[in-house]
Each structure stands twice: as C-alpha cells, then as structure tokens.
N, C-alpha and C positions, 0 to 999 in steps of 0.2 A: 504494501499499500504506500508507506514512505517512497519507494523507488519510483512509483508512479507519478505521486505528487511532485517528485523532485524533475521527472522527465517533463513532466507537464510545463512546470514553472520555466526550464529550461526553454522548451520551445514557445512559450509566452514571450519571454525574454528577447529570443532570437528574432520574434516575428515584429517586436517592439522596435528594435534594433535596426531590422531592414525599413521599417516604415518610417523612421526618422532619417535614415542614411538615404532613402530615394526621394521624401522631401527636400532635403537638404540638395540632393543632386537636381532637383527637377529644373530649377530656374536654369543651371548650367547646360541640361540637355535639350532645353528650350531655347536658347542664344544659339546652339550649334544647329538645331534644326531650322531656325529661322536665317540662318546663315545660307541655306539653301533653296531658299523661297524666292520669289519675285518683289519688290517693292509692296505691289498690289496685293499679293498673299500674304505679305508679312503683316499688314494693317486689317486683314478681313474680320470682318464680325458677322458670326461668330468665328472665333480661332480656327485656324487649320491645323491639326497635328501632325498626321501624317501622309493624309490624301491629297497631296500635291505633286506639281511637277519640279522635279529637283533641277537644279541649275548651279552651275558654278559661275555664273555671270558675277554675282557681286566679290568673289576671292580675284577675277580676273582685272576688275574694276579698283579694287582697294590696291593690287600688285601695281598696275599702271599709275594711279595717282600718287602713292607714297612711295619711298625707299625702306619697305619693311627689315631689311638686312640691318641699316644704320639704327635704326630705333632697338632692333633686339639687341644689337652689340652694345649700345647704350645701356640699357636694361641689365645685360651681364655684368657689366664694369661697374657699374653703380650698386646693385644688389651684391654682388660677388665682393668688390672691395671695400664695402660699409661692413659686411660678416666679419672678413677675415680680418678687419681693423678691430673691430667690437671683439673679437676672440682675443686678440693680442693684447688688449688693455684688460677685458674681464677675468682672463685667468689668473694673473696676480692678483687681482684685486679680491675674485673669489675665495682664493688661497689663503689669503691674510686672513678673510673674513673668516673662513670655516677653521684654519689651524691655529690662528694666533688673534684669538677673538679679546674684543676690548669690551668697558661696561657699556660703549656705545655703539657697538655692533648692531644690534637689532636697531636702535634709532635711525643709523646711518642706512640701513637697510629700508625701513618702511620711507624714510624722506627720499630716498631714490624711486621707490614705487609711488609716491605721492607727484612726483615730477610727471608720470604720465596722465595725471588727471588733471594736468594745465591743459586748456584749449590751444592747439597750433596757434590757431590765428592771432592769439595774444602776444605771439612773440616772431610773429611773421615782420612786421615792420622794422624792428630793430636787425633782425638777421637780412633782410632787403638790403638794409643801408651797409650792413657790415660786406655784404658780397658786392657792392658795389662800388666800396671804398677801396676793396682788396683787387678789384676787378675780377671778380668769381661769380658773376652774375652768368647764367646760361653756360656752367662749366661741370664737367662729371664730378670735379675734385671737391665742389662746396657741396653737392649731394652726398658724396660718398662720407665726407665728415658728418655731416648735418644728419643723416640716417643712422651713422653709427652713434651720433650722441641721443638720438630719438630712442633707438632701440636699446641701447646699454644698460637700462636698469632691468630688462627683461634678461639680458643676456647673462650680467652678475648675478640676478637672483636665481635663475636655473642653474648656473654652475655651480654656486652656493650650495644648492639644493643637492647637487651631486655628489659633490665634495665632501659635504657630511655624512654621506654613507660611507665614504672611504676610512677603514680602521687608521689613526692617527697613529697607533704602534707602527706602522710600517715604514710611514716615514721617520719617526724618530730612528727607528732600527738603521735607514738609509745615512741619517747624521752622524750615528756612532761608527758608522763604516767608513765615513768622511766624505759623504757625498756633498756636494755645495747646493747654494738655493737655487742654482741654475740648473743642476743635475737632478734635482730633486724634483722639481717643477717637470723638466722636460722627460727623464727616463723612468720616474717612479709613478710620480702623479699623473700625469697625461695618458700613457699606456692604460692604466687603470681606469682612468674614465672617459675611455674612447666612446661608448655608448652615448653618454650624456654630451659630450662635447658634439660630437656628429649628431644628436637630434637636437642642439642648440643651434649648431651652424645651419642645418636645413629649415627649422622655424622661422629664423631669422633672415633668410635669404627668403624664404616668403614673404614676409613682413615687409621686407624692401622692395622686393619685385611688385607688390601691390600696391605700394605707396602711391598717392596720387596728389594729396595736397601739396606736398612741396614741390614735388615735378612740374604739375601745372603751375605753380608761382615763381618758379625761380629757373625755369627754362624756357627757351623759345625754338631755336632751331638747332642747334650744334651737339648739345647734351639731353634733349628731348628723349625720354624712354617711351616703352610701349603703353605706358598711361597717358601717356601725352596723344600718341597716335590713335589710341580710342576716341580722346576726347575731339581730336581733328575733325569727327565725322558729325557733330553735334554744330549745325551752322545757322545764320539768322535765317535762313529758309525753312527751318524746320530739320527734324530727325529722320535721316534715312535709315530705318529700322533694320533692312535687310545687310546692307553695307555696313552699319554700325555692329550688328552680330557676327556679320564676317571678320571686322576688325578685333572685335573682342576674342573670338576663337583662336584667331591668330595671336592675340598676346597672351592669353591664357594655356594654350596648348605646351609650350615650353616646360611651365611650371606644373601641369597637370601630369606630364610624363615623367618629370622629374620626381614628383610624389608619387606616381605609382611604381616606379622600380624603386624607391627610397623609403617603402612605406615599412618594410621590415625594420631598418635601422631607426625609422622613426618612432615606432611604437616600442621598440627594443629601450631606447634612449628616453622616453618620457616614462616608462615603468620602471626604469633602473632606480634599484635599491628598494622597490616597492616587497619584494619579498625577500625574508632574510633566510 
C-alpha cells in the first residue's frame, strides 16, 4: 500500500514538473513557430498554431538586413568576457569569506546582495557620463566591466556557498605541506569546486547574454550585441512580429544549444554539496 502511494506521488510530481516545464517553454515554442509564418499569419485572429504554410522568408529578410555574425560575436565577447572577469574577481573574494571569515562577513554578503535591488535606471546617468568621459560609449570593454559588476554579487554568493561545502581541513593540510595561497586556490580549491564554478560560469554567461537594459542604452553600432539586434525590429511603423520572432530565435538559439549540452554540468553544480 505504501509503495503504491509513493509511486502515485512520483507520477503526480512528474506530471506537475512536466506541466510547469511546458508552460515555461511555450513562449519560446510560440516564438519559433511564429518565425516561420508570414506577417499576415503571425497576427491572425484567432491565432494559428501549426496549420499554416511554413516559410523561411523572415530569416532571409533578417540576414539580408542585418549583419548577424557581428551581433553574435559582440554577444560572445561581452558575455564571455564579463563572466571570466567576474570569476577572476569572485574566486579570491569567496575564498576569503568562506575560509577566513570576519565578524562582518555576513553583513558584507547581504550588502552585496542588496545592491541587486537597486533599479538599474537609477545609476544609468552617471555611468553614461563616465563612458563618455573615458571614450567607452558603444564599446565592448565598457559592457564587459559593467555586466561583470552587475553580476558580481551573484557570482560571489554562489561561489561562497560552494566553497563552504569544502572541508577546511583539506586546505589546512595543504598549508602545512608548504602550499602558498596561490597554489592553495589554483591546485586545491579550484579542482574540488569545479562543478560549482562551472554552474556559476554558465548561469552568469546566460545572464550577461540576456542583458538588454545596459546594452540598449550604452551601445549603438560597434558593440551592439544580439539584444540590440532584436530591438532593431521594433520601428515607428509598428512591430513586424514574424521578422521579430525570427530575429529572437536567431538570438536565443546559441544559448539554448549551450544550455542543452551543458544541462548535466549545470544541474550538478547547482546541487553541489546538497547531499552529504
């Protein structure tokens, strides 16, 4: 009897999980389907789901109008650069907070997290002026630094959580054997925290890839990533939903593929230390 109840609960939980997953995925599916419709079919009322004439004309129009490769390369540089820079800064910070804590460590962590509650528009004007002052407006370097700083609290918090699960005795033994601080972090701590660091890299790469506020306000032509590529299909004449969907699909495709192939590492990292 108890086994049957347990099995029933598993089936219910599985059904709920699939339902939530499909609900979350549906807007992405609808965007992909709309990208293969004509503009007239895209705005049809009632909406057409699958029964329509599929076409590639939207993708052709997008490729002819925009230099997709340039936008894609900018996104890779900005998202990858900000993520790697953030890891370089966050690993020593998280190490010190996890293994050499002070009385104010928790206060510092909470303060860092509280900065994420600040509306980005509240600091847009001073950052915009700084970029103009140093000639960094519409540059990839400015976005790399800004996105790194915006996501740094999340990176530090995640790494701090992972590092707390590593026994401090292992690092103490390394010190007794003569390991320097650099060797302790590079050769002892980092290999042991690879799942956590990998999931942190992936998550923050996705956050940087999807960032729209700063990319739209601080770029024009040279450093514009794929978020600006999507926004370019909103015009005073109105929204061209089919072409906008094609541009959106082309923008999210790389990150969807990356997430699909990296899901094992991402789940492993997010559950790192959950089971002892």
